[in-house]
Structures are given as C-alpha cells and as structure tokens.
gemmi code that builds the backbone of each chain (N, CA, C; Angstrom):
import gemmi

chains = {
    "A": [
        ("MET", (77.705, 11.251, -25.171), (76.809, 12.344, -24.824), (76.921, 12.699, -23.351)),
        ("GLU", (76.631, 13.944, -23.028), (76.570, 14.363, -21.621), (75.472, 13.554, -20.922)),
        ("PRO", (75.754, 13.026, -19.732), (74.706, 12.294, -19.018), (73.529, 13.210, -18.666)),
        ("LEU", (72.381, 12.595, -18.457), (71.172, 13.335, -18.085), (70.696, 12.814, -16.727)),
        ("THR", (70.467, 13.719, -15.794), (69.889, 13.319, -14.507), (68.516, 13.949, -14.378)),
        ("VAL", (67.522, 13.096, -14.118), (66.143, 13.604, -13.986), (65.529, 13.047, -12.700)),
        ("PRO", (64.585, 13.771, -12.104), (63.883, 13.226, -10.932), (63.028, 12.035, -11.336)),
        ("ALA", (62.877, 11.077, -10.424), (62.117, 9.858, -10.727), (60.616, 10.130, -10.634)),
        ("VAL", (60.113, 10.868, -11.617), (58.673, 11.144, -11.734), (58.268, 10.856, -13.182)),
        ("LEU", (56.966, 10.545, -13.374), (56.515, 10.157, -14.721), (56.759, 11.253, -15.764)),
        ("ASP", (56.723, 12.508, -15.327), (56.961, 13.590, -16.289), (58.397, 13.594, -16.827)),
        ("SER", (59.278, 12.809, -16.237), (60.651, 12.716, -16.759), (60.748, 11.759, -17.945)),
        ("LEU", (59.690, 10.988, -18.211), (59.751, 10.020, -19.315), (59.956, 10.722, -20.657)),
        ("GLY", (59.324, 11.889, -20.821), (59.484, 12.645, -22.069), (60.941, 13.028, -22.310)),
        ("PRO", (61.572, 13.726, -21.337), (62.992, 14.071, -21.504), (63.893, 12.848, -21.703)),
        ("ILE", (63.605, 11.741, -21.014), (64.416, 10.524, -21.197), (64.263, 10.030, -22.639)),
        ("GLY", (63.031, 10.025, -23.134), (62.775, 9.577, -24.510), (63.514, 10.431, -25.524)),
        ("ARG", (63.472, 11.748, -25.325), (64.159, 12.644, -26.276), (65.664, 12.415, -26.249)),
        ("TYR", (66.209, 12.186, -25.040), (67.645, 11.937, -24.897), (68.035, 10.663, -25.660)),
        ("VAL", (67.237, 9.617, -25.504), (67.544, 8.341, -26.163), (67.447, 8.485, -27.683)),
        ("LEU", (66.421, 9.201, -28.155), (66.272, 9.374, -29.603), (67.422, 10.193, -30.188)),
        ("GLU", (67.917, 11.163, -29.406), (69.054, 11.955, -29.875), (70.309, 11.078, -29.972)),
        ("ALA", (70.509, 10.227, -28.960), (71.653, 9.309, -28.984), (71.539, 8.352, -30.175)),
        ("ALA", (70.307, 7.856, -30.424), (70.086, 6.920, -31.532), (70.403, 7.597, -32.857)),
        ("SER", (70.041, 8.860, -32.962), (70.322, 9.608, -34.186), (71.828, 9.801, -34.372)),
        ("MET", (72.531, 10.147, -33.284), (73.991, 10.302, -33.362), (74.675, 9.007, -33.782)),
        ("ALA", (74.105, 7.880, -33.327), (74.703, 6.570, -33.628), (74.278, 6.060, -35.005)),
        ("GLY", (73.369, 6.778, -35.662), (72.953, 6.383, -37.008), (71.969, 5.234, -37.049)),
        ("LEU", (71.265, 4.977, -35.941), (70.264, 3.905, -35.941), (69.105, 4.277, -36.869)),
        ("ASP", (68.519, 3.274, -37.517), (67.356, 3.586, -38.353), (66.135, 3.826, -37.457)),
        ("ARG", (65.059, 4.274, -38.075), (63.885, 4.689, -37.301), (63.332, 3.584, -36.418)),
        ("LYS", (63.287, 2.368, -36.984), (62.719, 1.247, -36.231), (63.574, 0.890, -35.019)),
        ("ALA", (64.889, 0.853, -35.245), (65.797, 0.512, -34.149), (65.750, 1.597, -33.075)),
        ("ALA", (65.680, 2.853, -33.511), (65.600, 3.964, -32.563), (64.321, 3.860, -31.730)),
        ("TYR", (63.224, 3.498, -32.384), (61.935, 3.369, -31.696), (62.003, 2.264, -30.642)),
        ("ARG", (62.577, 1.120, -31.033), (62.652, -0.016, -30.107), (63.516, 0.296, -28.893)),
        ("LEU", (64.633, 0.989, -29.152), (65.523, 1.351, -28.043), (64.805, 2.307, -27.102)),
        ("ARG", (64.142, 3.290, -27.673), (63.419, 4.259, -26.847), (62.330, 3.560, -26.024)),
        ("LEU", (61.630, 2.621, -26.672), (60.577, 1.876, -25.973), (61.172, 1.083, -24.809)),
        ("ALA", (62.299, 0.417, -25.049), (62.937, -0.400, -24.013), (63.328, 0.460, -22.810)),
        ("VAL", (63.985, 1.580, -23.092), (64.448, 2.451, -22.008), (63.244, 3.046, -21.271)),
        ("ASP", (62.226, 3.445, -22.032), (61.016, 4.033, -21.450), (60.312, 3.054, -20.507)),
        ("GLU", (60.218, 1.785, -20.925), (59.534, 0.788, -20.104), (60.274, 0.551, -18.778)),
        ("ILE", (61.597, 0.435, -18.869), (62.359, 0.186, -17.641), (62.338, 1.428, -16.743)),
        ("ALA", (62.445, 2.609, -17.348), (62.371, 3.847, -16.565), (61.006, 3.958, -15.872)),
        ("THR", (59.949, 3.557, -16.589), (58.599, 3.583, -16.001), (58.534, 2.683, -14.770)),
        ("ASN", (59.169, 1.506, -14.851), (59.204, 0.598, -13.692), (59.971, 1.200, -12.521)),
        ("ILE", (61.099, 1.816, -12.827), (61.919, 2.421, -11.765), (61.103, 3.498, -11.037)),
        ("ILE", (60.417, 4.322, -11.842), (59.658, 5.446, -11.292), (58.381, 4.962, -10.591)),
        ("GLY", (57.703, 4.012, -11.226), (56.392, 3.584, -10.717), (56.451, 2.543, -9.605)),
        ("TYR", (57.502, 1.720, -9.599), (57.593, 0.645, -8.605), (58.860, 0.725, -7.765)),
        ("GLY", (59.998, 0.940, -8.447), (61.289, 0.856, -7.763), (61.426, 1.825, -6.608)),
        ("TYR", (61.205, 3.092, -6.876), (61.345, 4.092, -5.812), (60.202, 4.026, -4.802)),
        ("PRO", (58.934, 3.918, -5.252), (57.862, 3.809, -4.254), (58.058, 2.606, -3.324)),
        ("LYS", (58.530, 1.479, -3.873), (58.747, 0.286, -3.056), (59.861, 0.507, -2.043)),
        ("ALA", (60.839, 1.326, -2.437), (61.945, 1.638, -1.533), (61.519, 2.701, -0.516)),
        ("GLY", (60.315, 3.258, -0.717), (59.815, 4.286, 0.192), (60.592, 5.578, 0.127)),
        ("LYS", (61.131, 5.872, -1.051), (61.871, 7.124, -1.154), (61.740, 7.732, -2.545)),
        ("THR", (62.197, 8.961, -2.654), (62.259, 9.599, -3.964), (63.724, 9.626, -4.382)),
        ("GLY", (63.965, 9.899, -5.633), (65.355, 9.918, -6.069), (65.451, 10.354, -7.509)),
        ("ASP", (66.601, 10.059, -8.095), (66.856, 10.470, -9.472), (67.061, 9.247, -10.360)),
        ("VAL", (67.002, 9.491, -11.651), (67.417, 8.491, -12.636), (68.514, 9.140, -13.469)),
        ("LEU", (69.616, 8.436, -13.583), (70.727, 8.918, -14.406), (70.687, 8.173, -15.739)),
        ("VAL", (70.752, 8.928, -16.818), (70.745, 8.316, -18.152), (72.069, 8.648, -18.830)),
        ("THR", (72.722, 7.627, -19.361), (73.968, 7.866, -20.086), (73.888, 7.218, -21.462)),
        ("ALA", (74.643, 7.754, -22.397), (74.695, 7.167, -23.741), (76.130, 7.223, -24.232)),
        ("ASP", (76.580, 6.106, -24.755), (77.948, 6.027, -25.250), (77.925, 5.475, -26.679)),
        ("VAL", (78.321, 6.317, -27.618), (78.372, 5.878, -29.008), (79.748, 5.284, -29.266)),
        ("GLY", (79.795, 3.959, -29.380), (81.055, 3.276, -29.637), (81.241, 3.019, -31.118)),
        ("GLU", (82.332, 2.365, -31.427), (82.640, 2.066, -32.827), (81.520, 1.245, -33.478)),
        ("GLN", (81.076, 0.203, -32.757), (80.085, -0.706, -33.361), (78.736, -0.723, -32.669)),
        ("THR", (78.691, -0.154, -31.477), (77.441, -0.218, -30.719), (77.101, 1.123, -30.078)),
        ("LEU", (75.824, 1.265, -29.781), (75.342, 2.365, -28.942), (74.918, 1.742, -27.616)),
        ("THR", (75.466, 2.247, -26.522), (75.109, 1.737, -25.200), (74.415, 2.827, -24.403)),
        ("VAL", (73.175, 2.552, -24.012), (72.431, 3.483, -23.160), (72.256, 2.800, -21.811)),
        ("ALA", (72.452, 3.543, -20.726), (72.273, 2.945, -19.400), (71.395, 3.831, -18.529)),
        ("LEU", (70.614, 3.173, -17.674), (69.816, 3.853, -16.651), (70.382, 3.447, -15.301)),
        ("GLU", (70.585, 4.419, -14.421), (71.035, 4.095, -13.067), (70.094, 4.710, -12.054)),
        ("ASP", (69.810, 3.946, -10.977), (68.927, 4.471, -9.928), (69.306, 3.865, -8.590)),
        ("GLU", (68.752, 4.459, -7.530), (69.019, 3.961, -6.180), (67.753, 3.402, -5.546)),
        ("ALA", (66.860, 2.896, -6.380), (65.612, 2.292, -5.879), (65.897, 0.857, -5.424)),
        ("VAL", (64.834, 0.098, -5.107), (65.040, -1.291, -4.666), (65.736, -2.081, -5.776)),
        ("PRO", (66.608, -3.024, -5.393), (67.267, -3.841, -6.417), (66.218, -4.608, -7.213)),
        ("PHE", (66.284, -4.513, -8.520), (65.326, -5.270, -9.340), (65.981, -5.657, -10.654)),
        ("ASP", (66.111, -6.967, -10.847), (66.674, -7.489, -12.085), (65.523, -7.916, -12.991)),
        ("PRO", (65.234, -7.131, -14.035), (64.077, -7.455, -14.891), (64.193, -8.830, -15.542)),
        ("ARG", (65.419, -9.340, -15.654), (65.591, -10.662, -16.275), (64.970, -11.757, -15.421)),
        ("ALA", (64.715, -11.440, -14.122), (64.118, -12.426, -13.218), (62.638, -12.639, -13.534)),
        ("LEU", (62.022, -11.685, -14.231), (60.614, -11.844, -14.626), (60.558, -12.859, -15.752)),
        ("THR", (59.696, -13.852, -15.591), (59.597, -14.823, -16.673), (58.832, -14.222, -17.840)),
        ("ARG", (59.151, -14.670, -18.995), (58.484, -14.216, -20.197), (56.988, -14.543, -20.093)),
        ("PRO", (56.138, -13.564, -20.345), (54.706, -13.868, -20.215), (54.310, -15.000, -21.165)),
        ("ASP", (53.487, -15.942, -20.670), (53.119, -17.084, -21.514), (51.646, -17.010, -21.911)),
        ("HIS", (51.107, -15.780, -21.889), (49.670, -15.645, -22.156), (49.420, -14.756, -23.361)),
        ("MET", (50.388, -14.702, -24.259), (50.273, -13.792, -25.396), (49.112, -14.147, -26.336)),
        ("ASP", (48.640, -15.392, -26.250), (47.548, -15.768, -27.152), (46.181, -15.693, -26.470)),
        ("LEU", (46.142, -15.299, -25.206), (44.846, -15.154, -24.531), (44.185, -13.850, -24.951)),
        ("PRO", (42.829, -13.838, -24.994), (42.153, -12.551, -25.213), (42.599, -11.575, -24.127)),
        ("ILE", (42.735, -10.300, -24.491), (43.372, -9.380, -23.548), (42.590, -9.225, -22.250)),
        ("GLU", (41.243, -9.390, -22.325), (40.483, -9.200, -21.093), (40.701, -10.342, -20.097)),
        ("GLU", (41.321, -11.435, -20.543), (41.570, -12.565, -19.640), (43.020, -12.638, -19.171)),
        ("ARG", (43.786, -11.616, -19.522), (45.210, -11.696, -19.197), (45.541, -11.080, -17.854)),
        ("PRO", (46.548, -11.655, -17.204), (47.080, -10.949, -16.048), (47.823, -9.698, -16.536)),
        ("ILE", (47.702, -8.636, -15.763), (48.392, -7.398, -16.119), (49.831, -7.493, -15.602)),
        ("GLY", (50.725, -6.897, -16.306), (52.093, -6.853, -15.801), (53.019, -7.690, -16.642)),
        ("GLY", (54.275, -7.312, -16.629), (55.276, -8.059, -17.375), (55.383, -7.655, -18.837)),
        ("LEU", (54.367, -6.937, -19.335), (54.396, -6.568, -20.751), (55.516, -5.583, -21.070)),
        ("GLY", (55.694, -4.608, -20.188), (56.705, -3.586, -20.427), (58.103, -4.175, -20.467)),
        ("VAL", (58.377, -5.036, -19.487), (59.703, -5.669, -19.438), (59.895, -6.565, -20.661)),
        ("PHE", (58.842, -7.278, -21.041), (58.912, -8.122, -22.240), (59.276, -7.288, -23.468)),
        ("LEU", (58.599, -6.151, -23.643), (58.889, -5.289, -24.797), (60.322, -4.762, -24.736)),
        ("ALA", (60.783, -4.464, -23.531), (62.151, -3.955, -23.368), (63.177, -5.002, -23.793)),
        ("MET", (62.982, -6.233, -23.294), (63.932, -7.311, -23.596), (63.928, -7.665, -25.090)),
        ("GLU", (62.726, -7.642, -25.685), (62.596, -8.006, -27.101), (63.221, -6.962, -28.014)),
        ("GLY", (63.194, -5.714, -27.560), (63.488, -4.617, -28.471), (64.954, -4.315, -28.709)),
        ("VAL", (65.813, -4.697, -27.773), (67.217, -4.306, -27.914), (68.075, -5.493, -28.349)),
        ("ASP", (69.238, -5.187, -28.903), (70.122, -6.267, -29.351), (70.721, -7.001, -28.160)),
        ("GLU", (71.022, -6.252, -27.096), (71.555, -6.891, -25.903), (71.116, -6.096, -24.686)),
        ("TYR", (70.764, -6.830, -23.635), (70.354, -6.173, -22.399), (71.192, -6.736, -21.259)),
        ("GLN", (71.693, -5.853, -20.394), (72.452, -6.302, -19.223), (71.927, -5.603, -17.976)),
        ("TYR", (72.095, -6.284, -16.851), (71.695, -5.683, -15.583), (72.794, -5.909, -14.557)),
        ("GLU", (73.090, -4.876, -13.770), (74.050, -5.013, -12.672), (73.508, -4.283, -11.450)),
        ("TYR", (73.886, -4.776, -10.274), (73.586, -4.021, -9.053), (74.917, -3.777, -8.363)),
        ("VAL", (75.357, -2.541, -8.401), (76.680, -2.220, -7.889), (76.581, -1.006, -6.967)),
        ("LYS", (77.154, -1.123, -5.794), (77.175, -0.020, -4.824), (75.780, 0.581, -4.619)),
        ("ASN", (74.831, -0.292, -4.325), (73.457, 0.148, -4.045), (72.775, 0.840, -5.217)),
        ("ARG", (73.271, 0.593, -6.416), (72.637, 1.194, -7.591), (72.265, 0.120, -8.605)),
        ("ASN", (71.037, 0.225, -9.117), (70.642, -0.594, -10.262), (71.242, 0.017, -11.504)),
        ("ARG", (71.750, -0.842, -12.362), (72.238, -0.374, -13.649), (71.612, -1.219, -14.753)),
        ("ASN", (70.729, -0.618, -15.532), (70.103, -1.284, -16.681), (70.813, -0.820, -17.943)),
        ("ILE", (71.330, -1.770, -18.701), (72.174, -1.424, -19.844), (71.544, -1.963, -21.133)),
        ("PHE", (71.397, -1.069, -22.092), (70.743, -1.394, -23.373), (71.760, -1.194, -24.492)),
        ("ILE", (71.972, -2.231, -25.284), (72.990, -2.133, -26.326), (72.367, -2.389, -27.708)),
        ("MET", (72.623, -1.462, -28.624), (72.147, -1.615, -29.997), (73.356, -1.635, -30.932)),
        ("LYS", (73.302, -2.534, -31.919), (74.360, -2.545, -32.941), (74.170, -1.343, -33.844)),
        ("ARG", (75.279, -0.694, -34.188), (75.201, 0.400, -35.150), (75.227, -0.178, -36.561)),
        ("PRO", (74.533, 0.492, -37.494), (74.554, -0.036, -38.864), (75.970, 0.030, -39.443)),
        ("ASP", (76.260, -0.869, -40.373), (77.568, -0.850, -41.038), (77.710, 0.432, -41.816)),
        ("ARG", (78.897, 1.021, -41.705), (79.126, 2.260, -42.480), (80.178, 2.015, -43.542)),
    ],
    "B": [
        ("MET", (56.699, 14.557, -28.481), (55.559, 15.416, -28.781), (54.444, 15.155, -27.784)),
        ("ALA", (53.762, 16.211, -27.397), (52.721, 16.076, -26.377), (51.619, 15.137, -26.840)),
        ("PHE", (51.049, 14.445, -25.877), (49.965, 13.510, -26.164), (48.633, 14.247, -26.166)),
        ("ASN", (47.760, 13.853, -27.089), (46.420, 14.408, -27.081), (45.398, 13.304, -27.360)),
        ("SER", (44.298, 13.375, -26.644), (43.226, 12.397, -26.805), (41.918, 13.161, -26.878)),
        ("SER", (41.095, 12.874, -27.904), (39.790, 13.530, -27.913), (38.701, 12.534, -28.297)),
        ("LEU", (37.604, 12.634, -27.575), (36.510, 11.658, -27.692), (35.284, 12.300, -28.331)),
        ("GLU", (34.703, 11.573, -29.308), (33.390, 11.955, -29.841), (32.515, 10.719, -29.723)),
        ("ILE", (31.270, 10.942, -29.371), (30.345, 9.810, -29.334), (29.176, 10.109, -30.247)),
        ("SER", (28.921, 9.209, -31.202), (27.692, 9.352, -31.981), (27.249, 7.982, -32.473)),
        ("LYS", (25.969, 7.807, -32.575), (25.362, 6.561, -33.042), (25.878, 5.339, -32.269)),
        ("GLY", (26.093, 5.521, -30.969), (26.525, 4.390, -30.146), (27.980, 3.996, -30.331)),
        ("ILE", (28.725, 4.862, -31.042), (30.134, 4.555, -31.278), (31.008, 5.610, -30.597)),
        ("GLY", (31.937, 5.133, -29.801), (32.893, 6.044, -29.169), (34.126, 6.105, -30.036)),
        ("ARG", (34.489, 7.328, -30.418), (35.632, 7.468, -31.316), (36.662, 8.356, -30.618)),
        ("ILE", (37.833, 7.784, -30.356), (38.889, 8.536, -29.667), (40.048, 8.741, -30.648)),
        ("THR", (40.376, 10.002, -30.872), (41.501, 10.321, -31.751), (42.723, 10.590, -30.886)),
        ("LEU", (43.784, 9.805, -31.150), (45.003, 9.891, -30.350), (46.115, 10.504, -31.192)),
        ("SER", (46.913, 11.367, -30.569), (48.080, 11.869, -31.296), (49.227, 12.111, -30.326)),
        ("GLY", (50.438, 12.147, -30.881), (51.627, 12.390, -30.063), (52.173, 11.109, -29.468)),
        ("GLU", (52.626, 11.184, -28.232), (53.335, 10.078, -27.605), (52.594, 9.594, -26.371)),
        ("LEU", (52.229, 8.314, -26.405), (51.457, 7.722, -25.304), (52.394, 6.905, -24.416)),
        ("ASP", (52.893, 7.565, -23.354), (53.719, 6.852, -22.373), (52.929, 6.763, -21.063)),
        ("ALA", (53.597, 6.291, -20.006), (52.882, 6.093, -18.736), (52.391, 7.411, -18.155)),
        ("ALA", (53.081, 8.508, -18.467), (52.648, 9.810, -17.954), (51.368, 10.268, -18.649)),
        ("ALA", (51.206, 9.886, -19.911), (50.063, 10.342, -20.711), (48.851, 9.418, -20.588)),
        ("ALA", (49.075, 8.177, -20.193), (48.006, 7.168, -20.218), (46.736, 7.556, -19.450)),
        ("PRO", (46.838, 8.243, -18.290), (45.603, 8.592, -17.566), (44.627, 9.432, -18.394)),
        ("VAL", (45.145, 10.256, -19.313), (44.297, 11.089, -20.167), (43.473, 10.192, -21.105)),
        ("PHE", (44.136, 9.186, -21.656), (43.487, 8.213, -22.538), (42.444, 7.399, -21.756)),
        ("ARG", (42.844, 6.953, -20.575), (41.918, 6.154, -19.750), (40.672, 6.949, -19.366)),
        ("ALA", (40.844, 8.236, -19.144), (39.694, 9.083, -18.784), (38.689, 9.103, -19.931)),
        ("ASP", (39.168, 9.180, -21.177), (38.257, 9.157, -22.329), (37.592, 7.787, -22.475)),
        ("ILE", (38.349, 6.724, -22.193), (37.762, 5.374, -22.233), (36.629, 5.275, -21.204)),
        ("GLU", (36.866, 5.813, -20.021), (35.836, 5.769, -18.969), (34.582, 6.531, -19.373)),
        ("LYS", (34.788, 7.708, -20.000), (33.638, 8.506, -20.449), (32.833, 7.736, -21.498)),
        ("ALA", (33.538, 7.096, -22.424), (32.859, 6.322, -23.465), (32.124, 5.132, -22.839)),
        ("ALA", (32.752, 4.486, -21.866), (32.132, 3.331, -21.192), (30.863, 3.765, -20.467)),
        ("ALA", (30.893, 4.947, -19.873), (29.736, 5.456, -19.125), (28.536, 5.691, -20.056)),
        ("GLU", (28.824, 5.939, -21.335), (27.747, 6.153, -22.327), (27.307, 4.840, -22.976)),
        ("ASN", (27.860, 3.740, -22.471), (27.517, 2.401, -23.000), (27.679, 2.285, -24.511)),
        ("VAL", (28.784, 2.736, -25.025), (29.000, 2.632, -26.472), (29.065, 1.156, -26.886)),
        ("LYS", (28.694, 0.909, -28.150), (28.676, -0.470, -28.663), (29.991, -0.821, -29.360)),
        ("ARG", (30.719, 0.231, -29.768), (32.021, 0.040, -30.412), (32.959, 1.115, -29.871)),
        ("LEU", (34.232, 0.754, -29.835), (35.228, 1.768, -29.497), (36.198, 1.854, -30.680)),
        ("VAL", (36.311, 3.049, -31.232), (37.165, 3.244, -32.407), (38.330, 4.156, -32.014)),
        ("LEU", (39.540, 3.667, -32.220), (40.724, 4.446, -31.862), (41.424, 4.901, -33.138)),
        ("MET", (41.388, 6.203, -33.368), (42.018, 6.762, -34.562), (43.491, 7.018, -34.211)),
        ("MET", (44.391, 6.226, -34.806), (45.781, 6.228, -34.326), (46.812, 6.761, -35.314)),
        ("SER", (46.375, 7.306, -36.455), (47.399, 7.662, -37.448), (48.362, 8.738, -36.938)),
        ("GLY", (47.897, 9.583, -36.015), (48.772, 10.629, -35.481), (49.538, 10.206, -34.240)),
        ("LEU", (49.373, 8.931, -33.851), (50.048, 8.450, -32.639), (51.448, 7.959, -33.007)),
        ("ASP", (52.459, 8.701, -32.558), (53.835, 8.416, -32.973), (54.521, 7.383, -32.081)),
        ("TYR", (53.974, 7.187, -30.892), (54.649, 6.315, -29.934), (53.629, 5.734, -28.966)),
        ("MET", (53.758, 4.445, -28.661), (52.891, 3.863, -27.639), (53.663, 2.856, -26.793)),
        ("ALA", (53.723, 3.123, -25.497), (54.371, 2.212, -24.552), (53.347, 1.203, -24.038)),
        ("SER", (53.783, 0.300, -23.150), (52.867, -0.723, -22.637), (51.725, -0.109, -21.837)),
        ("ALA", (51.892, 1.122, -21.375), (50.790, 1.809, -20.681), (49.583, 1.934, -21.618)),
        ("GLY", (49.835, 2.063, -22.917), (48.756, 2.114, -23.897), (48.064, 0.761, -24.023)),
        ("LEU", (48.859, -0.312, -23.961), (48.283, -1.659, -24.016), (47.404, -1.902, -22.791)),
        ("ARG", (47.900, -1.449, -21.635), (47.103, -1.640, -20.415), (45.793, -0.862, -20.496)),
        ("ALA", (45.818, 0.280, -21.171), (44.586, 1.053, -21.350), (43.588, 0.273, -22.218)),
        ("LEU", (44.089, -0.496, -23.192), (43.197, -1.318, -24.021), (42.558, -2.433, -23.193)),
        ("VAL", (43.349, -3.020, -22.298), (42.801, -4.038, -21.394), (41.724, -3.413, -20.517)),
        ("PHE", (42.027, -2.221, -20.016), (41.089, -1.467, -19.185), (39.780, -1.246, -19.950)),
        ("ALA", (39.891, -0.898, -21.232), (38.706, -0.651, -22.058), (37.853, -1.915, -22.176)),
        ("LYS", (38.510, -3.047, -22.449), (37.777, -4.319, -22.561), (37.070, -4.645, -21.245)),
        ("GLN", (37.756, -4.385, -20.143), (37.174, -4.713, -18.841), (36.011, -3.783, -18.500)),
        ("LYS", (36.168, -2.502, -18.813), (35.120, -1.516, -18.503), (33.888, -1.697, -19.385)),
        ("MET", (34.125, -1.993, -20.663), (33.023, -1.992, -21.623), (32.446, -3.380, -21.850)),
        ("GLY", (33.209, -4.389, -21.489), (32.765, -5.754, -21.732), (33.408, -6.293, -23.001)),
        ("ALA", (33.669, -7.587, -22.997), (34.396, -8.213, -24.103), (33.626, -8.137, -25.415)),
        ("GLN", (32.296, -7.935, -25.331), (31.485, -7.906, -26.561), (31.633, -6.593, -27.324)),
        ("VAL", (32.201, -5.575, -26.692), (32.407, -4.298, -27.381), (33.687, -4.390, -28.206)),
        ("ASP", (33.531, -4.354, -29.522), (34.711, -4.445, -30.388), (35.538, -3.169, -30.313)),
        ("ILE", (36.850, -3.357, -30.319), (37.760, -2.216, -30.351), (38.427, -2.183, -31.725)),
        ("TYR", (38.243, -1.071, -32.419), (38.872, -0.880, -33.729), (40.103, 0.007, -33.579)),
        ("VAL", (41.190, -0.403, -34.213), (42.407, 0.411, -34.244), (42.595, 0.843, -35.695)),
        ("ILE", (42.493, 2.146, -35.922), (42.493, 2.643, -37.295), (43.784, 3.385, -37.626)),
        ("GLY", (44.456, 2.938, -38.671), (45.596, 3.670, -39.218), (46.835, 3.723, -38.334)),
        ("ALA", (47.042, 2.691, -37.502), (48.207, 2.721, -36.607), (49.511, 2.719, -37.404)),
        ("GLN", (50.489, 3.460, -36.915), (51.801, 3.492, -37.563), (52.511, 2.151, -37.375)),
        ("GLU", (53.512, 1.923, -38.211), (54.182, 0.621, -38.273), (54.725, 0.150, -36.909)),
        ("SER", (55.383, 1.037, -36.196), (55.992, 0.621, -34.924), (54.946, 0.307, -33.867)),
        ("VAL", (53.843, 1.050, -33.885), (52.753, 0.782, -32.942), (52.122, -0.572, -33.278)),
        ("THR", (51.939, -0.827, -34.570), (51.406, -2.117, -35.010), (52.331, -3.252, -34.581)),
        ("GLU", (53.626, -3.012, -34.688), (54.601, -4.038, -34.296), (54.440, -4.396, -32.813)),
        ("THR", (54.239, -3.381, -31.974), (54.039, -3.626, -30.541), (52.756, -4.430, -30.302)),
        ("LEU", (51.691, -4.092, -31.020), (50.426, -4.823, -30.871), (50.609, -6.284, -31.276)),
        ("GLU", (51.376, -6.524, -32.326), (51.564, -7.890, -32.820), (52.473, -8.703, -31.901)),
        ("LEU", (53.544, -8.049, -31.458), (54.517, -8.731, -30.596), (53.862, -9.227, -29.316)),
        ("THR", (52.876, -8.497, -28.831), (52.238, -8.830, -27.558), (50.930, -9.590, -27.761)),
        ("GLY", (50.587, -9.884, -29.020), (49.365, -10.648, -29.290), (48.087, -9.825, -29.195)),
        ("PHE", (48.204, -8.511, -28.993), (47.006, -7.676, -28.862), (46.237, -7.564, -30.179)),
        ("HIS", (46.902, -7.870, -31.285), (46.216, -7.767, -32.575), (45.088, -8.804, -32.697)),
        ("HIS", (45.120, -9.848, -31.831), (44.022, -10.815, -31.856), (42.770, -10.275, -31.170)),
        ("SER", (42.956, -9.284, -30.328), (41.841, -8.787, -29.517), (41.274, -7.458, -30.003)),
        ("VAL", (41.894, -6.870, -31.017), (41.353, -5.648, -31.617), (41.182, -5.895, -33.119)),
        ("ILE", (40.418, -5.001, -33.755), (40.253, -5.103, -35.202), (41.042, -3.951, -35.819)),
        ("ALA", (42.100, -4.291, -36.537), (42.956, -3.247, -37.113), (42.548, -2.978, -38.557)),
        ("LEU", (42.327, -1.703, -38.870), (41.986, -1.298, -40.240), (42.897, -0.158, -40.652)),
        ("ASP", (43.164, -0.066, -41.954), (44.007, 1.024, -42.444), (43.284, 2.368, -42.369)),
        ("SER", (41.975, 2.317, -42.660), (41.225, 3.571, -42.594), (39.816, 3.296, -42.087)),
        ("TYR", (39.133, 4.353, -41.698), (37.801, 4.230, -41.114), (36.813, 3.692, -42.150)),
        ("ASP", (36.202, 2.565, -41.821), (35.277, 1.930, -42.755), (33.881, 1.986, -42.139)),
        ("ALA", (33.125, 3.024, -42.528), (31.821, 3.264, -41.906), (30.894, 2.063, -42.061)),
        ("ALA", (30.927, 1.434, -43.236), (30.023, 0.316, -43.498), (30.251, -0.813, -42.495)),
        ("GLN", (31.517, -1.072, -42.211), (31.833, -2.158, -41.288), (31.613, -1.754, -39.827)),
        ("ILE", (32.041, -0.537, -39.492), (32.049, -0.144, -38.083), (30.659, 0.279, -37.595)),
        ("GLU", (29.908, 0.938, -38.461), (28.656, 1.528, -37.997), (27.451, 0.603, -38.139)),
        ("GLU", (27.697, -0.579, -38.672), (26.599, -1.543, -38.788), (26.375, -2.191, -37.421)),
        ("LEU", (25.370, -1.726, -36.709), (25.178, -2.208, -35.335), (24.119, -3.302, -35.248)),
    ],
}
model = gemmi.Model(1)
for chain_id, residues in chains.items():
    chain = gemmi.Chain(chain_id)
    for i, (resn, *xyz) in enumerate(residues, 1):
        res = gemmi.Residue()
        res.name, res.seqid = resn, gemmi.SeqId(i, " ")
        for name, pos in zip(("N", "CA", "C"), xyz):
            atom = gemmi.Atom()
            atom.name, atom.element = name, gemmi.Element(name[0])
            atom.pos, atom.b_iso = gemmi.Position(*pos), 0.0
            res.add_atom(atom)
        chain.add_residue(res)
    model.add_chain(chain)
structure = gemmi.Structure()
structure.add_model(model)
structure.setup_entities()
C-alpha cells in the first residue's frame, strides 16, 4: 500500500485506524485479527502522539506503512520523537486488582503486544520504528 | 466511524449510550459525560455499548476515572458490548470490576 504520513495529533488516530483496517482487508485477515492489529497500532500511535513528541519538545509526523507479503502483513509506524522501546515496559502485574486500585499506564502497550503475532522495535537514524506483523490466513 | 456519547439520568441511574469508535481522541467526550453523571451523585452507571465498534485503552482509563470520581461503591454496568470490546475487558481484567450484561435488566439495575 502507499504509505500514509499524518501529523502527530490525536485527530490522526482515525485515519491511521482506517489505513490499518484497509491493509488488513487486503491481506484477508479475519475481523478479530484486523481488530487486534488496529488496536495495537492505535495504542502505539497514541503513545507517540501523547508522550513521544511532547517529551521531545517538538511536533512532527507519523509515517504508516503496510506491506502485504506472501504469508504475513507487516504494518510499521515511524516517528522522530524520543527513542522509546515499548518492550522495555514490564508487563503489568496488577490485572487482578480492582480497577480503582490500579496504577494507570502500561495498558495500551500491553494490549498492543498481546494483540499481534509478532512485534519488533528498532531505532535507526533518529527514528523509532514500531513493526507489527500478522500471519495471513492460509489460502 | 465518529464517536458519540449521550447521557440520561433518571431514578439515580446514569445511563451513557456509546457508539462508534472510542480512541484517545474521542475519550474526553466520554469522560465529560462521566463527570456530569458523577456531579449528580448517581448510584449506578450504565454503559450501553452495543453500538460501540471499537474501544482503545483510553476507554479503559475512562472506566478507572469513573470509579475514582463516583466511588468504588457505584456499580458500573456494561450492556451489550461487542465481542472484541469484551475481549479487551477480559484481557485486562476489567471484567472483574464491571458487571457485564447482554441486555438492560431493569429489575437488576434499578433495584436501589
């Protein structure tokens, strides 16, 4: 698919979501898999927009790409915000606590990691690259 | 699809009907309705979710916000949530802190 570049603002989450769902449809993912992929990308994009760029003290863009391969669909987010490897966040260990007693945070990244078949992160040339990989159904 | 949230309050019950897609951009609209319901000291919060097609963690944080604003004794009902939304609630353990029902059960919810 043609890459999508959007400004790093919350209103870009809608267009990012539609782009991911279109890629999922092209790759033949079922509804549940498409939903999980969209959720994963949305959560990481929300972090980039809400924390990554503000922490870097700048505004910028988010680049979204999708590559439909023979066996997998690969979606990637690229940004120039502060380096942040979501894998460094430990898995929340308070899932059984009543919600009013829980620390806030980490839920989005947890949902992102849980939802995709494979997740990769790279920091190359001052750019974060979050990579989401879903297996395509057997045809 | 655009997010919509609408609040009705009657008999001490705050009922918020959600539809569309609840992401971080939409969450403030939902939180505003939670705040309005909290200001009226509702005894129950009922979330009508059958039209809600998508919910990100911003929606979960809004539920935490509701518990904190209204107090842990105010039960939160989640009515008719779609399968994927339910999956998110279960994966994160939120299903222990809300009461999920397939449809609005007046006898159970309105008994104060």
